[in-house]
C-alpha positions as CSV (number, residue, x, y, z in Angstrom):
1,M,147.7,104.6,-43.9
2,S,147.0,100.9,-43.7
3,D,149.7,98.2,-43.7
4,K,150.0,96.7,-47.2
5,S,152.0,93.6,-46.2
6,P,150.3,90.3,-46.9
7,R,148.4,88.9,-43.9
8,H,147.2,85.6,-45.2
9,I,149.2,82.6,-44.0
10,T,149.7,79.9,-46.6
11,S,149.9,76.4,-45.2
12,K,153.2,75.1,-46.5
13,K,153.7,71.4,-47.0
14,P,156.9,70.1,-45.4
15,G,159.5,69.5,-48.0
16,K,162.2,66.9,-48.1
17,S,164.8,67.0,-45.3
18,L,168.3,67.8,-46.2
19,K,169.4,64.2,-45.7
20,E,166.8,63.0,-48.2
21,K,167.9,65.6,-50.7
22,R,171.5,64.6,-50.4
23,A,170.6,60.9,-50.7
24,A,168.6,61.6,-53.9
25,K,171.4,63.7,-55.4
26,R,174.0,60.9,-54.7
27,A,171.7,58.2,-56.2
28,K,171.3,60.4,-59.3
29,A,175.0,61.0,-59.5
30,E,175.9,57.3,-59.2
31,H,173.5,56.2,-61.9
32,P,173.3,58.8,-64.7
33,S,171.0,57.7,-67.5
34,A,172.6,56.6,-70.8
35,V,171.3,59.7,-72.6
36,E,172.7,62.1,-70.0
37,A,176.1,60.4,-70.1
38,S,176.3,60.7,-73.8
39,L,175.1,64.3,-73.9
40,H,177.2,65.5,-71.0
41,P,180.6,63.8,-70.9
42,K,182.4,64.4,-67.6
43,K,184.9,67.2,-67.7
44,R,188.1,66.5,-65.7
């Protein structure tokens, strides 16, 4: 019986590095849009 596992290799584009993801997340957290701030008040 033949092996049914996929053999084709998809060329994957390199994603953002972990540092870039963290920087983007921090930038987003520091400057939330006015709409988001009004819809989702911070819970403390």
